C-alpha positions in Angstrom: -4.8 27.1 12.9 -2.4 27.3 9.9 1.0 25.9 9.4 3.6 27.2 6.9 6.3 24.9 5.6 9.1 26.9 4.1 12.6 26.5 2.6 11.8 23.0 1.2 12.8 20.9 -1.8 9.4 19.7 -2.8 9.4 16.3 -4.6 6.2 14.6 -5.8 4.8 13.1 -9.0 4.8 16.5 -10.6 8.5 17.1 -10.1 11.0 19.0 -7.9 10.7 22.6 -6.8 13.4 24.4 -4.8 12.6 27.1 -2.3 9.1 25.6 -1.9 6.6 26.7 0.7 3.3 25.1 1.6 0.5 26.6 3.7 -1.7 24.2 5.6 -5.1 25.1 6.9 -6.6 22.4 9.1 -6.2 19.1 7.3 -5.8 20.6 3.8 -3.1 22.3 1.8 -4.4 25.8 1.3 -1.6 27.2 -1.0 1.9 26.5 -2.3 4.6 28.7 -3.9 8.3 29.5 -3.9 10.5 31.9 -1.9 8.6 33.8 0.8 5.3 32.4 2.0 2.4 34.0 3.9 2.1 34.4 7.7 0.8 31.4 9.6 0.1 30.3 13.2 3.0 27.8 13.1 6.1 27.8 11.0 8.2 24.7 10.0 11.5 25.6 8.5 12.3 22.5 6.4 16.0 23.6 6.1 16.4 22.7 2.5 15.4 19.0 3.1 13.1 17.0 0.9 9.4 17.5 1.4 7.3 14.7 -0.1 3.6 13.7 0.1 2.7 11.2 2.8 3.1 7.6 1.8 0.1 5.4 1.1 0.3 1.7 1.7 -2.3 -0.4 -0.1 -1.2 -3.7 1.4 0.0 -4.4 5.0 -1.0 -6.8 7.7 0.7 -5.4 10.8 3.7 -3.8 12.4 5.5 -3.2 15.7 4.6 -6.7 16.9 0.9 -6.1 16.3 -1.3 -7.9 13.7 -4.2 -6.1 12.1 -6.5 -9.1 12.4 -6.4 -9.2 16.2 -8.8 -6.4 16.9 -8.9 -2.6 17.0 -6.2 -2.0 19.6 -3.7 -4.2 17.8 -4.6 -2.6 14.5 -4.1 1.0 15.8 -0.8 0.1 17.4 0.5 -1.5 14.2 -0.6 1.4 12.0 1.1 3.9 14.4 4.4 2.2 13.8 4.0 2.6 10.0 3.0 6.2 10.4 6.3 6.9 12.1 8.0 5.6 8.9 6.1 8.0 6.6 2.9 6.0 5.9 0.2 8.6 6.5 -2.7 6.6 5.0 -3.2 2.9 5.3 -5.4 0.2 3.8 -5.7 -2.6 6.3 -5.1 -6.0 4.7 -6.6 -9.2 5.9 -5.5 -12.8 5.2 -7.9 -15.6 4.5 -10.2 -16.4 7.4 -13.7 -17.8 7.7 -16.3 -15.5 6.1 -17.9 -14.6 9.4 -14.5 -13.5 10.8 -13.8 -11.4 7.7 -17.2 -9.8 7.9 -16.5 -8.8 11.5 -13.0 -7.5 10.6 -14.2 -5.3 7.7 -16.9 -3.9 9.9 -14.4 -3.0 12.6 -12.2 -1.4 10.0 -15.2 0.6 8.7 -15.9 1.9 12.2 -12.2 3.0 12.6 -12.2 4.6 9.1 -15.3 6.6 10.1 -13.4 8.4 12.9 -9.9 8.2 11.5 -9.4 9.5 8.0 -5.9 8.1 7.9 -7.4 4.6 7.8 -8.6 4.3 4.2 -10.5 1.0 4.6 -9.8 -2.7 4.1 -8.2 -5.1 1.6 -9.3 -8.7 1.5 -6.2 -10.6 0.3 -8.1 -13.8 0.9 -10.1 -16.0 0.7 -10.6 -16.1 -3.1 -7.2 -17.5 -3.8 -5.6 -20.4 -5.7 -4.7 -23.3 -3.5 -1.3 -24.0 -5.0 -0.4 -20.3 -4.9 -1.8 -19.5 -1.5 1.5 -18.5 0.1 0.9 -17.7 3.8 -2.9 -18.2 3.7 -4.5 -21.0 5.5 -5.8 -23.6 2.9 -8.8 -24.4 5.1 -10.2 -20.9 4.6 -9.8 -20.6 0.8 -13.1 -20.7 -1.2 -14.6 -19.9 -4.5 -16.3 -16.5 -4.9 -20.1 -16.6 -4.7 -22.2 -13.5 -5.3 -24.1 -13.7 -2.1 -20.9 -13.9 -0.1 -19.5 -10.9 -2.0 -22.7 -8.9 -1.2 -22.4 -9.7 2.5 -18.7 -8.7 2.7 -19.4 -5.4 0.8 -22.3 -4.7 3.0 -20.3 -5.3 6.2 -17.6 -3.0 5.0 -20.1 -0.1 4.6 -18.3 1.5 1.6 -14.8 1.0 3.0 -13.7 -2.2 1.2 -11.0 -0.7 -1.1 -9.5 -3.8 -2.7 -9.9 -7.5 -3.0 -7.3 -10.0 -4.3 -8.7 -12.7 -6.4 -7.4 -15.6 -8.5 -9.2 -15.4 -11.9 -9.0 -19.1 -12.6 -11.5 -19.9 -9.8 -15.1 -20.8 -10.9 -17.2 -17.7 -11.0 -14.2 -15.4 -10.7 -15.0 -13.2 -13.7 -18.5 -12.6 -12.5 -17.1 -11.9 -9.0 -14.8 -9.2 -10.5 -17.7 -7.5 -12.1 -19.7 -7.6 -8.9 -16.9 -6.1 -6.8 -16.1 -3.4 -9.3 -19.8 -2.6 -9.5 -19.7 -1.9 -5.7 -16.7 0.4 -6.1 -14.1 -2.1 -5.0 -10.7 -2.4 -6.8 -10.0 -6.0 -7.8 -6.5 -7.3 -7.9 -5.3 -10.4 -9.7 -3.1 -12.3 -7.3 -2.2 -15.6 -5.6 -3.0 -17.2 -8.9 -2.0 -19.7 -11.6 -3.5 -17.5 -14.2 -2.0 -17.5 -17.7 -1.2 -14.4 -19.7 -4.5 -14.9 -21.6 -6.6 -15.4 -18.5 -5.0 -12.4 -16.8 -6.0 -10.2 -19.8 -9.6 -11.5 -19.5 -9.6 -10.6 -15.8 -8.3 -7.1 -16.6 -11.0 -6.7 -19.3 -13.6 -7.8 -16.8 -12.6 -4.9 -14.5 -9.6 -6.0 -12.4 -7.2 -3.0 -12.2 -4.4 -4.2 -9.8 -1.8 -6.9 -9.7 -1.1 -8.1 -6.1 2.6 -8.1 -5.2 3.9 -8.7 -8.7 6.2 -11.7 -9.3 5.2 -13.3 -6.0 2.5 -16.0 -5.7 2.0 -16.2 -9.4 3.7 -17.7 -12.5 6.9 -15.9 -13.5 7.8 -14.5 -16.9 8.7 -17.3 -19.3 9.7 -16.8 -22.9 6.8 -18.9 -24.2 4.4 -18.2 -21.3 4.4 -14.5 -20.4 2.1 -14.9 -17.5 0.2 -12.2 -15.4 3.1 -9.9 -15.0 3.5 -9.2 -18.7 -0.3 -8.9 -19.1 -0.2 -6.2 -16.4 2.8 -4.5 -18.0 0.9 -4.2 -21.3 -2.3 -2.9 -19.8 -2.4 0.8 -19.0 -5.4 0.3 -16.7 -3.4 -1.8 -14.3 -1.5 -0.7 -11.2 1.3 -3.1 -10.2 2.1 -3.7 -6.5 5.7 -4.3 -5.7 7.3 -5.4 -2.4 10.7 -3.8 -2.7 12.6 -5.1 0.3 15.4 -6.7 -1.7 14.1 -10.2 -0.9 10.7 -10.6 -2.6 11.9 -9.1 -5.9 15.5 -8.6 -7.0 16.2 -4.8 -7.2 17.2 -5.2 -10.9 13.9 -6.9 -11.7 12.1 -4.1 -9.8 13.9 -1.7 -12.1 12.5 -3.6 -15.1 9.0 -3.2 -13.7 9.4 0.6 -13.3 10.7 0.8 -16.9 7.9 -1.4 -18.3 5.0 0.3 -16.5 6.0 3.9 -15.8 3.7 5.6 -13.4 1.9 2.4 -12.5 4.1 0.8 -9.9 2.7 1.0 -6.3 5.3 0.2 -3.6 3.6 -1.8 -0.9 5.0 -3.4 2.3 2.8 -6.5 2.7 4.2 -6.1 6.2 3.3 -8.5 9.0 3.6 -7.9 12.7 7.4 -8.0 12.8 7.8 -4.8 10.7 9.4 -2.2 12.9 10.0 -4.9 15.5 12.5 -7.8 15.9 13.2 -11.3 14.9 11.1 -14.1 16.5 7.9 -16.0 16.1 4.7 -14.3 15.1 1.2 -15.2 13.8 -0.3 -14.2 10.5 -3.9 -15.0 10.6 -4.0 -18.6 12.0 -0.5 -19.5 10.9 2.9 -19.2 12.7 5.6 -17.1 11.0 9.3 -17.2 11.9 11.3 -14.1 11.3 15.1 -14.5 11.0 17.4 -11.7 9.8 14.3 -9.7 9.0 12.9 -12.3 6.6 9.5 -13.7 7.4 8.7 -17.3 6.5 6.0 -19.8 7.5 7.5 -21.8 10.3 9.2 -24.9 9.1 9.0 -23.9 5.4 10.8 -21.7 2.9 7.5 -19.9 2.0 7.8 -16.1 2.4 5.0 -14.9 4.7 4.7 -11.1 4.2 7.6 -8.8 5.0 9.2 -6.7 7.7 9.3 -3.7 5.4 8.4 -0.1 6.0 7.7 2.3 3.1 10.7 4.6 3.9 12.9 1.5 3.6 11.3 0.6 0.3 12.0 4.2 -1.0 15.7 3.7 -0.1 15.9 0.4 -1.9 14.2 1.8 -5.0 16.7 4.8 -5.2 19.9 3.2 -4.0 19.7 -0.4 -5.2 17.2 -0.3 -8.1 18.5 3.1 -9.3 15.0 4.4 -9.8 14.7 8.1 -10.3 13.6 9.7 -7.0 10.5 11.3 -8.6 9.3 7.9 -9.9 10.1 6.3 -6.6 8.1 8.9 -4.6 5.2 8.6 -7.1 5.1 4.9 -6.5 4.5 5.5 -2.8 2.0 8.4 -3.1 0.0 9.2 -6.3 0.1 5.8 -7.8 -1.5 4.0 -4.9 -4.0 6.8 -4.4 -5.0 6.4 -8.1 -5.4 2.7 -7.7 -8.2 3.1 -5.2 -9.7 6.2 -6.7 -8.4 8.8 -4.2 -6.0 10.7 -6.5 -8.2 13.8 -6.3 -7.4 14.2 -2.6 -4.2 12.3 -1.9 -0.7 11.8 -3.3 0.7 15.3 -4.3 1.6 18.5 -2.5 -0.8 21.0 -4.1 -3.7 23.2 -3.0 -6.8 21.3 -2.1 -5.0 18.1 -1.3 -4.7 16.4 2.1 -2.0 17.9 4.3 0.1 14.7 4.5 3.8 15.3 4.2 7.1 13.7 5.0 10.4 15.5 5.5 13.4 13.4 4.4 17.1 14.1 4.6 19.6 13.6 1.8 19.9 9.9 2.7 16.1 9.5 2.4 15.7 9.0 6.1 12.5 10.2 7.7 12.9 13.4 9.8 9.3 14.4 10.4 5.8 13.2 9.4 2.6 15.2 9.2 -0.8 13.6 8.5 -4.0 15.5 8.0 -2.3 18.6 9.1 -1.0 17.2 12.4 2.5 16.3 13.3 3.1 12.5 13.8 6.9 12.5 14.2 7.8 15.8 15.8 10.9 17.9 15.2 11.7 21.3 13.6 8.4 22.9 14.7 8.8 26.5 15.9 
């Protein structure tokens, strides 16, 4: 079975191409070109709309009323909501929980990833976090990183643990970074009190990501630059950004794109209310109240994840932060793929890459979603 996409405006990290066609064979892009394309079993006339790679979310906890830490059925239901908004590949994020629970969760995610290539694996946002900067993580479950615990978590994930967030000021943290990296896991600095200097040490030790920049960490001070400036300065570091207009001001987001071109990864950090409605939800073992689309720990002013979807983040980036569309799309596609070492297969519309694509109208609204060569949000198919 082959599918030809034609009459598209292609937009990815490599630029814009008018009159673009793309031939998909199975789950892979077989060829691309301009003007007339080859024959195929199925034809999708894009009608001059934008054709971009499928979005990749490195950091999300739920959606559509479903939390990823409540078992396989809830996880799949939440991921389906995000797929309808253009997120074709998902890393499943877990908040701090007891180690036994986390081992069970990463093992479940590994089983899903083995049969569903659209699930890329897991992200442990806890438990190796700073107590004062824990945000919406249960303080009872925070702990220092010990090498035997790391080995057990890595083993349970069976090669699918993609990312771990870690506060580098914790005892043993730098050794933990080396251990995770040695097992092929990307380490992110986050939920931390780390100084500029300590953040640089962590990056030199092997950390390559900054978890939701500006949130749950010291801000930029003129005499204390903090972890954000350390990440801006280090070409090895990918910088997560939650661009919902609440977590980070759109003009500050623009500063981040200018300061670290090609290294911003737009993530949702979405909890169960994403794609759903206001109300009370749970995040891990904590209760979250969502009002006017803003999630906070009940009875506090602590932000507890977001209700964001990646298509909405794209619109905020372009319309409110005034980011060039190519840079904004790159931040949803190739940059997150690179952060977890999958940029040879994901993130651009080129031969040999996964057949993940999103059709967007001129207002950057999702019209159709394809993942691994199959339609997720149907329309336009002849």
